[in-house]
N, C-alpha and C positions, 0 to 999 in steps of 0.2 A: 427522505421526504418525498411524497408523491409529486409528479410533474405539475399537477394542478392543486393549489392550496386554497380550499374553501373554509369559511368560518360561519357557523350558525350560532348566533348569540341570542338565546331565548331569555327574555326578561318579562316575568309576570309581575302582577301588582298586588301587594298586600298579602303575600303568602308567607306564613310563619315557618320558621326553620324547623320546627318539630313536627310539622304535618306532612310527613312522608312515611309511607308504610315500610319502606326499606329500613328506616331507622327505628322501627318498632312502635309507631303510633298505634294505639289500641283500636282505632275506629276508621280512620281515613283510608281510602283505597286508591293507590296510585300505581297500577301495574306497569304502565309504560315508562313512567319515571323510574320505577324500580329496575326495569330492564336496562335503562341507561346507567343507573348506579352500578349494576352488575358488570357493565361493559366499560365503566370508567372509574373515576375516583370521586368519592363523596366527602365533603368537608363539613364535619359535624358542628364545629364551632365557628361559623362564618357570620360576621356582623357587618351591617351597613353603618356609615358614619354620620347620618343625619336623617331627619324626618321633618315633614311629610315628603310628598313626591318630588318636588323641585329640588330641595337640598339633597335628598337621597340620590337622585339621578345625576345631579351635578357631580357628586363625589364618584359615582360609578363610572361616568363617562369622561371625567377629567383626570381621575386618579389623585385628586386633591382632597384634603380634609376641608370641612366647612369653614374652619378658621382662615383658610386661604382663599377659596373661591367665593365665600361670603354670600352665597345664595341661601339665606337663612330662613326663608319661608316661601310658600307658594306665592308667585307673583313678583318676587324680588328679582330684579334683572341680574343677569350674569355679565360681568365685565368682559367686553369684547377682546381684551388682551389675552384671555385664558386659552390655552391649548385644549384640544379634546381628542378622543379616540378617532373620530371621523377624519380630522385633519391628518393625523398620523397615517391612517389607512390610505388617504389620497396620496401622500408622499411615497407610499409603496406601490402605487399604481392601481389601487382599488377605487371603485365608485361605491362607497358604502351605502347600502339600501336600508330603509327603515320601514317596518310596519308598526304602527302604534304612535308613540309620542315620547317627548323628553321633558315636557312641562318646563320649558325654558323661556323666560321673559327676555326680550331683547334689551341691549344696552341703549338707554335713551339718548346717549350722546352720538349714536350712529344711525338712528332712524327718526322720522318725524314723531312728534308727540301724539298725533292722531292716527298713527299706524294701527290698523284693525287688530293686529295681534295682541295689543294691550287690552282688548275687551274680553279676553279669556285668561285663565289662571297661568297660562304659559304656552308659548308657541314651540317651534322646532329649533333645536340647537344647530348652529351653523355647521355645514360640512356634510350633512346627511341628505340623501336623495330619497324622498318619501315615495313609497310604492303602495301604501295603504294607510293613509292618515287616520288617526283616531284622536283628534284633539280633545281638550277637556270638555268642549261643548257637544262632542259626538256627532257633529254635523255630517261628516263623510259617511258615518255608519247609517244615520237616518236617511240620507240620500240613497244609499245602497239598498235599504229596505224598500224605498219607493220604486227604485228601478226593478225590484223583484215583484212588484205588484202588491206590496204589503201596505195597508193603510196605517199611516203614522198619526197617532192622536195629537192633540194640542192640550197641554204641552207634550212633546214627544217622549219625555221620561216616563209617562204613564204606561208605556209598554211593559214596564217592570212592575206594575201593580199586580197583586195576586189575582189569580183567576177565580178564586172563590174565598170563602170566609174561614176555611180550615187553617189550623196553625202551621201546617206544612204544605200549604197551597203552592202550586207552581207559578212561575211568572206567566204573564199573558203571551209572551213571545215564545214561539216554538224554537227548539234547540237548533234546527237547521237555519234559523234566521237570527240567532243570537250574535252578540258582539264577538264571542269566542269563535264562532263559525266565520264571521267577517274577517277576522285576523288570519285564520288558517287559509281561507280561500285566496286572500291576497298574497300570503306568503307562498303558497303552492304555485300560483300563477307566475310569480317572480322566478321561482326555482325552475319551473318548466322552461322558461325563456332563457335561462343562463347555462344550460347544460353545455359542457365543453369549454366554458369560459370561467376563469377564477372569479369567485364572488364572495362578498361579505354581506350577510343579512342579519340585522337586528330585528328579531321577530318578537314583537311585544303583544302581550295579552292584558286586557283590562281586568280580568278576574284573577283571584277571588275578591276583588275590590267591591265594596257595597254599591248599590243596595243588596242586602243579603237575602236574595230570593233567586232560586235556581229554576231553570226550565225543566219540564218533564222530559225524561224520567229521573233526572238527577235530583229533583226535590225529595224523592223517596229513596235515594241510593243509600242513605245512612239512617238508622233508627235513632231518634233523639235519645232514647233510653240508654243507648250504648256510648254516648258521647262522654268524655271525661268532664268531671265537675270543675268549675273555675277555681283557681287559686286566689282566695280573697279572705279578708277579715270577716268576722261574724256579721258585721254591718258596715254600711258605707260610712256611717258616722265614726265608727272605730277606726276604719281605714284612714279616714281624713285626718285623724289626729297625728299621723306620722309627720306631716310637713304642710305648711301653708300652700305650697305649689300644688301638692296632690289634692288638698281640700278644694282648691279653686276648680280643678278639672272635674272632680267627682260631682261638684254641685253646678256644673256648667254644661257638660256634654249632653246634647239632646238626641233622642232616638231618630229624629227627622233626618240626620246625616247618614243613617245606616239602613233605614227601612223606609220604603216609599210611603209617604203620609204618616210616618211614625210620630207619636206624641209622648211627651214626658221625658224624664231624665233616664239616661242609660243606667245610672247607678241604682235605679229603682227596679231593675229587671229581676224577676224571680228566677229560681233555678230552672223551672220549666221553660221559661222564655229563653234563657241562655242555651238550654239544650236544643230547642228548636232552631235558634240562630246558628249554633254550631253545626247542626245537621245540614242547614242550607249552605253554610260556608264550605263544608266538606263536599257538598254536592257541586258547587261551583268549581272546586278543585278537581273533582272527578271529571267534569266536562272538559276542562283544560287538558287533563291527562289523556282523555280519549283523542283529542285533537293533536296532542303531542305525538301519539301513536301514528296518526295519519301522516304527519310530516316525516317521522323517522322511517316509516314504511316506504314513502316515496324516495327518500335518499337511497335506501337499500335497493329498491326496484330499478332505479335509474343508474345504479353503479357508482353513486357519489358518496356513499356512507364511509367508505374506506379512504377517502382523501379529504374528509371534512372534520375540522375541529368543532366539537359541540360543547357549548357552555350553557348551563341552565342556572338561572338565579332569579332573585326578586329585587324590587327596589327597597322594600322595608317590610316589617311584620305587621302584627295586629294584636291588640290586647285581648279581644274576643271575650270580654267579661272578667278577665283576671284583674285583680285589685280594683274591682268595681269600675273598670274603664272599658271603653271601646275606642278603636282608632289606633293611631300611631303617634305617640307623643311621650314626652317626659323622660324618665330614667329607667324604667323597667325593661328587662331583657326582651320581653315578648314583642316590643315594637321594633327592635333592631336585629334580632336573631333571624337570619334568613337562610334559605336553602342555597347550596352551591354544589354543582356536579360538573366535572370536566371529563369529556371523552376524547382522548387523543388517539387518532387512528394508527399512529406509528407503532412499529414492532417494539420500540424501546419502552412502550407503556404496557406491554402484555403482562408483565409480572405483577402489576399493581391493579389490574382490573378486578373490580368488586371490593376493593379495600376502602376503609374509612380513615380519614385523617382527623386526629383529635386536636391538633395544634390550632391556636387562634389565628384566623385569617380574616381579612377585611375586604370590603368592596373596592377600596382603592388598589387592591392587588390585581384586579381583573384587567385593567388596561396594560400593565407591564406583562401580564401572563400571555395575553393574545399577541402582543408585539413580539415577545420572546419566541412563541411558536412560529411566527412568520419570519424569524431571523433578524428582527430589528431591535435596537436598544430602546429602553424606556427613556423619555425625555427627563431632564433633571427636575422639572417642576412637578413630576409625578412622585407622590409620597409612598406609594405601595411598592411591592416587590413581586417578582414572578413566582407563581406557584408551580411552574413546570418541574422544578426539582422534586416536589412531592409526587407528581405524576410519574416520575422516573424512579420513585422509591427512595429518594434521598431527603433528609431533613437539612435545610440550609443552616449553616453555622450562625449562631447568635440570633436565631429567629425570635420574634417578639413573644413575650410572656403575658402580654395584656392586649386587650382591644379597647378602642376609643370611639366615642360618639358624642355628638352635640345636639342641642335642641334650643330653639329660640322661641320665646313665648310672647313676643310683641304682637299687637293687633295687626292683622293683614287685611286683604281686600274684603273679606267676609265681615269684618268688624271695623270698616273704615270710619274714622271720626271718633272712635272710642279711645280713651286714654289707656296707656299701659297699666297693667295691674300693680298693686302694692305701692302706688305712688312713684313708680320708677320712670325713667326715660326709656325710649326704645333701645338705646345703646347699653342699658343695664339689664336687658331681658335675656341674657345668655346663660347657658348651662352646659357643662362639660362633664363627661363620665369617663373614668378609667376602671376597667374590670379585669381582674386576674381570675385564676381558678378558685381562689379562696377568699377574695375580698373585692369590694367595690366602693369607690369613692365618687361622690357627686359634688361638684363645685358650682355654685351659683355666683354670678357677678355681684349680686347685692342682696342675697338671701342666705340663711344659714345652710351649711353643708350637710351632707348625709354620709354615713359610713356603714356598710353592711359586712358582717362576718359571715361569709357564704358557707363556711364549714358548719357553723353552729346554727345558721339561719338561712338556708338556701333559698327560701321563698321571699326573703327580704321584707320582713315585717318589723324588725327591731332596728331603729336608727341608733348607732353607737357613737355618733360623732361627738357627743358631749359627755360620754362615759370616760372618766379618768383612766380606766383600765385600758382604753384603746387610744390614748393620746399619742403614743409613739407610732402606732400604725397609721393613724390619720395623717400625721406629719410625713411619714414615709410615702404615702400615696399622693399627698399634695405635692411632694417633691418630684415624684415620678411624673405627675401630670405636667409640672413646670418644665421638667427635662424634655418631655414629649413635645410640648408647644415650642420650646426653644429650638429643638432639632428640626422641626418641620415648618418653621416660620418661612414665609415666602422666599423662594430661593431660585427663581428662574434664571437670574443673571449672576448669582453668587459664585458660580463656577468659572467666571471669567475675570480677567483683570487687565488693566492697562499696564504697560511695562516699557522700559527703554527699547525693547524689541517689537513693540506694538501689542496688539491684543493677544493674550495667551489664555489657555484653559488651565485651571488649577484643580487639583484633586479636592 
């Protein structure tokens, strides 16, 4: 291990796991990320454990499943008792720096009810030192623009309005003033000041999160005609027949959440509109990729590249028109399948550079992976396992054969005062998914389940939960899910016991 151990933890927002050119995407261009993939290990089947941002980031940064940390929606507070990656880094002597956000609401038992952090969807998770805040209201970014002499409109979000009426119009904000540039400038400023000192940087990017409009020249970096068509039923009505939950979102999600001043339902989008949207989304990815190149070039030029662990991932995915949906929600893979690349600078990783791991991995694995590289054990309350054996070319014994995620569809702050759907209580709005290579089971607290035969129906159009021919497999996967939940039930203190000799640790 080098004398100085640095970690660059890059977390982008809403980047689908299939949109990397290294993994064969037919349209998107990610040359700098591809270079990192060639110098590291890429995990093809990596999934996050919750959505949207707050649940996803809670799992990513605590190593816990949503059923344990219980940050079930944006704005839902995190219990102050939970451990997180920043706390573990502090115990190792690091001052963990953060560019971006964690979308974490504070425990109301520890701060006053009128704390200003409750006025946004989520503040900063305890333990992090912010060096470039980008909270949900984007106020630090807009202040940065004003400092650069940029006139910020009222409302400030209008900077993302299209510059003209063309379908592929650029954003009004120039790329050198974009929020992607903001994150990179703050990240580089931090890195310049830390040379010669061990550091940890969580470098967060807001993109390719909506609004789906890219600055020039990225707005024309991809031809809409080259974008892959969405995976969806012939009509939104036909898609909605699959399940009441799906019907609700198909008939509810509006364009205004994804396009500045958007009107109408997302499920009403034509193939041409989806192609234009995907081109813009890929353009936002291309912009982040260029800035990723800037950061990697700096590490190489400053001599830090070969003593820095680099991890690249996202908080969650994006439906992008698949199944007549936009956003991150529900039970389809597109919302939870995310990119993951690890570049270990040590000689022990040389044999695996450029390889792709097909095993199922989860966002809860990232905390134990980083701690493992730093020579520290993962805390018992962390549900994941280190991925460093894969980086060394080994497959751990008894590695998982399924991935898991959860979603909660209770009303949250954006729909305050509205009752939960389907006549349920907020505590009946849970959903959990277990997915293997050939099957997927979706369990609702108070709605009918779904079961997909992924070998016969990889795009998940046919629900087989009520098909007598699949009764045995439905039971098998329901039991698998129950076993998973029992194994990973809250266990912070279950490794201790009182005894005649006093407190002991037990295996």
